[in-house]
N, C-alpha and C positions, 0 to 999 in steps of 0.2 A: 531532526525535526523538533520543532518547539511545539508548545500546546497550540499556537495559532495555525499550525500546519495540520492539525487533525482534530476531530471532534468525536467523542464517544456518544453515540445514540442509544446504546444499550448494551447489555452484556454480550459480547462478541460481535458487536455491530459498531463499525467505525467508518468515518469519511475522512478522506485525505484530500489536501490541496498541495500536491507535489507530483513531480515525475519520478516514480520509483525506479530505483536501480539504475540511474544514469551514470554512465562513464563517459570520458571524452571521445571515444571511438563512436558511441552512439549519438552524441551531440553532433559530431561532424556529419553523420549521415542525416540527422534531422535537419540541419542547417542546409545541406546539399539539396535535399528534397522539398525544402519549404522556403528558400531564399526569397522568392518573389512575395509570398504571402507575409513574410516576416517584415520586409521593407515596406510593404503596402500598410501594414498595421503597425507602424513604429510609434505612433501616437497613443496606441491602447496600452492602458495601465498594466495589464497583466501579461502581456506578450513581450518576452524579452528578445533583445536583439543579439545577433550572432556573437558580437564582441563580448557582451556580458555572459552568454552562455559558454562561450570558450574559456573564460577567466574564472568561471565558477568552480569551487572546490566541492565535489560531490561525495568525497570520502566520508565526512562527519554524517551527512544525511543518510547515506547507504548503511553506515555503521549503526545508526539509530533505528533505521528501518529494520535491519537484521535482528537487533535486540528486541524490538517490538514484536516482530513476527515469532521469534523464539518464545517470548512470554505468551504471546497469543495462542501458540500451539499448546503450550502446557495447560493454559487455561481451558481451552477447548476440550483437550483429552480428560481433565478432571471433570469437566461437565458431562462428557460422554460417559464416563465411568459411573458417575453419580446417577445418570439416567438408566444406565444398564442395571444398576443395583436396585434402583426404585421399581423397575419393570420385570425384574428377574422372577417374581412370583407369578406373573401373567403367562409367560412362556412365549416363545419366539413365533408361534403360529398366529398369535393374536396381534401382533404389531409388525407383520409383514417380514419377519425373520431378520430384522436389522440387528437385533442384539443376540 
């Protein structure tokens, strides 16, 4: 994924422009179930055709996605721990028992 593939809207809020965790077996199923729609929309800019989908290397994108998700989980956990520490003096009954 490059910076063009995702956008950070806020802390822990991201938008992605990609199909996550693709591998060739899934691409074949996608093509098999969407072949008519793909050919009908062959002139559309953002609709890739079967040949391009089959020849794409999804390994780098998936590796980058997993790295991103690992970092995201770490950041999320840090945020949750910070929130927990900040609310610990209130007591769990006041905030729905989440902490």
